C-alpha positions as CSV (number, residue, x, y, z in Angstrom):
1,Q,-4.7,16.0,1.2
2,V,-6.7,13.9,-1.6
3,P,-10.3,13.1,-0.2
4,L,-10.7,9.7,-2.1
5,V,-7.7,7.6,-3.2
6,E,-8.5,4.8,-5.5
7,S,-6.1,1.7,-6.3
8,G,-6.0,-1.6,-7.7
9,G,-5.9,-0.7,-11.5
10,G,-3.6,-2.1,-14.0
11,L,-2.6,-3.9,-17.1
12,V,-5.1,-7.2,-18.2
13,Q,-5.9,-9.0,-21.1
14,A,-9.3,-8.8,-22.7
15,G,-11.5,-11.1,-20.7
16,D,-9.8,-10.9,-17.2
17,S,-11.3,-9.7,-14.0
18,L,-9.7,-6.7,-12.0
19,R,-11.0,-4.9,-9.0
20,V,-11.0,-1.0,-8.2
21,S,-11.1,0.1,-5.0
22,C,-11.9,3.8,-3.7
23,A,-10.8,4.4,0.0
24,D,-12.1,7.3,2.0
25,S,-9.6,9.4,4.0
26,G,-11.8,12.2,5.1
27,R,-14.7,10.4,6.3
28,I,-16.6,11.8,3.2
29,F,-18.5,8.5,2.6
30,R,-21.0,8.5,5.3
31,Y,-24.4,9.4,4.0
32,H,-23.0,9.9,0.3
33,A,-23.3,8.4,-3.0
34,V,-20.5,7.1,-4.7
35,G,-19.9,6.9,-8.5
36,W,-16.8,5.5,-10.5
37,F,-16.7,7.5,-13.7
38,R,-13.9,7.1,-16.3
39,Q,-11.9,8.9,-19.2
40,A,-10.2,7.5,-21.9
41,P,-7.5,9.5,-24.1
42,R,-9.1,12.2,-26.4
43,K,-12.4,11.4,-24.7
44,E,-15.1,12.9,-22.5
45,R,-15.1,11.7,-18.9
46,E,-18.3,9.2,-18.6
47,F,-20.4,7.7,-16.2
48,V,-19.8,4.1,-15.4
49,A,-21.4,2.8,-12.1
50,A,-23.0,4.8,-8.7
51,I,-23.9,3.2,-5.6
52,G,-26.3,5.1,-2.8
53,W,-24.8,5.3,0.7
54,S,-26.7,2.3,2.2
55,G,-25.7,0.3,-0.7
56,S,-29.4,-0.2,-1.7
57,R,-29.4,1.6,-4.9
58,T,-27.1,0.6,-7.8
59,G,-26.8,1.9,-11.0
60,Y,-24.7,1.4,-14.2
61,A,-23.5,2.6,-18.1
62,D,-25.2,0.2,-20.6
63,S,-21.8,-0.2,-21.9
64,V,-20.4,-2.3,-18.4
65,K,-24.0,-3.7,-17.3
66,G,-23.9,-7.4,-16.6
67,R,-19.9,-7.3,-16.4
68,F,-19.4,-4.8,-13.5
69,T,-20.5,-4.5,-10.4
70,I,-20.5,-1.6,-7.7
71,S,-20.5,-2.4,-4.2
72,R,-19.6,-0.4,-0.7
73,D,-18.6,-1.6,2.6
74,N,-19.2,1.5,4.9
75,D,-17.3,-0.5,7.7
76,K,-14.0,-0.1,5.8
77,N,-15.2,3.5,4.3
78,T,-14.3,1.7,0.8
79,V,-16.4,1.2,-2.4
80,Y,-15.6,-1.1,-5.0
81,L,-15.7,-2.0,-8.7
82,Q,-15.5,-5.4,-9.9
83,M,-14.8,-5.5,-13.5
84,N,-15.5,-8.9,-15.3
85,N,-14.9,-9.6,-18.8
86,L,-12.8,-6.7,-19.6
87,K,-12.5,-5.0,-22.9
88,P,-9.9,-3.0,-25.0
89,E,-12.6,-0.2,-24.8
90,D,-12.5,-0.4,-20.9
91,T,-9.2,1.0,-21.1
92,A,-9.3,4.6,-19.3
93,V,-8.4,6.2,-16.0
94,Y,-11.2,5.5,-13.4
95,Y,-11.7,8.0,-10.7
96,C,-14.2,7.5,-8.0
97,A,-16.5,10.2,-6.7
98,A,-18.9,11.5,-3.6
99,G,-21.7,13.5,-3.7
100,T,-24.6,13.9,-1.3
101,S,-27.0,12.6,-4.0
102,W,-27.3,9.5,-6.4
103,S,-26.4,10.6,-10.0
104,R,-25.2,9.7,-13.1
105,L,-23.5,13.4,-13.7
106,A,-20.2,13.8,-12.8
107,A,-21.4,17.4,-11.8
108,A,-23.4,16.3,-9.1
109,Y,-20.1,14.9,-7.1
110,A,-18.1,17.1,-4.8
111,Y,-15.3,14.8,-4.0
112,W,-13.2,12.9,-6.1
113,G,-10.0,10.7,-6.2
114,Q,-6.7,11.3,-8.4
115,G,-8.0,8.1,-10.5
116,T,-6.3,4.7,-11.1
117,Q,-5.0,3.5,-14.9
118,V,-6.7,0.5,-16.2
119,T,-5.4,-0.4,-19.4
120,V,-7.1,-3.7,-21.0
121,S,-5.0,-5.1,-24.2
122,S,-6.4,-7.5,-27.1
């Protein structure tokens, strides 16, 4: 069973908004930081955003700062990534991950979802 499940991806046009969600099916989120990463074809997986377990600490990649917002609802065991003013270069598979420490590094996260595709057309 995959511990984290992403949803909400899709095909949108440049300038549109989209919200992707990450649901925790295994009670992993409690006291865990959650990060969003993305991987475009023929590119390395890269950090997008992360949030601490209480929600008080957040961080973003420079490429999405001011356009994306990460948030979490611990009562619903769900983390969200609100993406506004999407650009074609945001096209990628988006993954959520949970770990015991807040980090921009993928290696810090032990639990991963299967990913959700986001495609932005120009």
